[in-house]
C-alpha positions as CSV (number, residue, x, y, z in Angstrom):
1,M,-2.0,-189.0,-8.2
2,S,-2.1,-186.6,-11.2
3,P,-5.3,-185.8,-13.0
4,D,-6.3,-187.7,-16.1
5,I,-6.7,-186.0,-19.4
6,D,-10.5,-185.9,-19.1
7,A,-10.2,-184.0,-15.8
8,V,-7.7,-181.6,-17.4
9,R,-10.0,-181.0,-20.4
10,T,-12.9,-180.3,-18.1
11,E,-10.9,-177.6,-16.3
12,I,-9.8,-176.1,-19.7
13,D,-13.4,-176.1,-20.9
14,A,-14.5,-174.3,-17.8
15,L,-11.8,-171.7,-18.3
16,D,-12.8,-171.3,-22.0
17,A,-16.4,-170.5,-20.9
18,Q,-15.0,-167.8,-18.6
19,L,-12.7,-166.4,-21.3
20,V,-15.6,-166.2,-23.8
21,A,-17.7,-164.3,-21.3
22,V,-14.9,-161.8,-20.7
23,I,-14.3,-161.5,-24.4
24,A,-18.0,-160.7,-24.9
25,Q,-17.7,-157.9,-22.2
26,R,-14.6,-156.6,-24.0
27,Q,-16.4,-156.6,-27.3
28,R,-19.2,-154.5,-26.0
29,W,-16.7,-151.8,-24.9
30,V,-14.9,-152.0,-28.2
31,E,-18.1,-151.4,-30.0
32,V,-18.7,-148.3,-27.8
33,A,-15.1,-147.1,-28.5
34,G,-15.6,-147.7,-32.3
35,S,-18.7,-145.5,-32.3
36,L,-16.8,-142.7,-30.5
37,K,-13.6,-142.5,-32.6
38,P,-13.5,-139.8,-35.3
39,D,-11.9,-141.8,-38.1
40,R,-10.5,-145.1,-39.3
41,D,-7.0,-144.1,-38.2
42,A,-8.2,-143.6,-34.7
43,V,-9.7,-147.1,-34.8
44,R,-6.4,-148.7,-35.7
45,A,-4.5,-146.7,-33.0
46,P,-1.1,-148.4,-33.3
47,D,0.3,-146.5,-30.4
48,R,-2.6,-147.8,-28.2
49,V,-2.0,-151.3,-29.5
50,E,1.6,-151.3,-28.4
51,A,0.7,-149.8,-25.0
52,V,-1.8,-152.6,-24.5
53,I,0.8,-155.2,-25.5
54,R,3.4,-153.8,-23.1
55,K,0.8,-153.8,-20.3
56,V,-0.4,-157.4,-20.9
57,R,3.2,-158.7,-21.1
58,A,3.9,-157.2,-17.7
59,L,0.6,-158.7,-16.4
60,A,1.6,-162.0,-17.8
61,E,4.9,-162.0,-16.0
62,T,3.2,-161.1,-12.7
63,A,0.6,-163.9,-13.2
64,G,3.2,-166.5,-14.1
65,A,2.1,-166.8,-17.8
66,D,4.4,-166.9,-20.8
67,P,4.5,-163.2,-22.0
68,T,5.0,-164.3,-25.6
69,V,1.9,-166.5,-25.6
70,V,-0.1,-163.6,-24.0
71,E,1.3,-161.2,-26.6
72,Q,0.5,-163.4,-29.5
73,T,-3.0,-164.0,-28.1
74,Y,-3.6,-160.3,-27.6
75,R,-2.3,-159.4,-31.0
76,A,-4.8,-161.8,-32.6
77,M,-7.6,-160.6,-30.4
78,I,-6.8,-157.0,-31.1
79,A,-6.7,-157.5,-34.8
80,A,-10.1,-159.1,-34.7
81,F,-11.5,-156.3,-32.6
82,I,-10.0,-153.7,-34.9
83,D,-11.9,-155.4,-37.7
84,L,-15.1,-155.3,-35.6
85,E,-14.5,-151.7,-34.6
86,L,-14.0,-150.6,-38.2
87,R,-17.4,-152.2,-39.0
88,V,-19.0,-150.4,-36.1
89,H,-17.4,-147.2,-37.1
90,A,-18.8,-147.6,-40.6
91,G,-22.3,-148.1,-39.2
92,E,-22.5,-151.8,-39.6
93,E,-24.1,-153.9,-36.8
94,P,-21.7,-156.5,-35.3
95,L,-22.6,-160.1,-36.0
96,R,-24.5,-161.7,-33.1
97,S,-25.8,-165.1,-32.3
98,S,-29.5,-165.7,-31.5
99,G,-31.1,-163.1,-29.4
100,E,-28.1,-160.9,-28.7
101,R,-28.5,-157.2,-28.6
């Protein structure tokens, strides 16, 4: 018997909670990186972006995920983190929800 849609959604919701926790960890390291980089060009780091994309595409293949979906997800995430890193580099505090940092 296959799971019903509610059971599937419950599993997806649990995975979403894990993903958000990992993204929060990644954000903290991105903020550190943003404070260490010498200029805005170093924040954008297109060569680093492409290296990360190559790496996650390979990881996706190994994990049995669609490399294109993983690449598109990472490109969106990286773009958002570059925006955040630019704000940090400029001395702005990242936006936080209640009680964070």
